[in-house]
Phi, psi and omega in degrees: 000127178284321185233142174239140180222152174255139174275132181219148172248115180227174182221145175229156172246009180285127174234110179280114183216173179310135186106340179294140178262104179290140183240341188233320189283132178250343182212160181213130174249122186209164174266183179272121189262167180293146175300149176066018180265156178295331178292323176291323175299320177298314177300315180296325178295325183279309188267345187097144184300309183295319178299318177297315179297322178295317178298319180290324177298315177299316180299320179293312183298323183270006177060040173295157177267139182258179177073193190295329181255025183262197180281164182237168176218147176252123182244139172244143176289141174299141179283000000 
């Protein structure tokens, strides 16, 4: 067996949204998420609200596919 994992039940109150201070991640590969979702909040926290809205506006205009089987985007954190 290459990997072993333990099953655990835990809970978190962490919600990554705009204003969150990233400490480790420099890039993110993700798809286009539903409006008002926590996943979209995570993307906006990483890329910035305006940059995220711009990307989504372009995706809508260019008829990108959303959800799990849609198009993806690669984001890099500003230096």
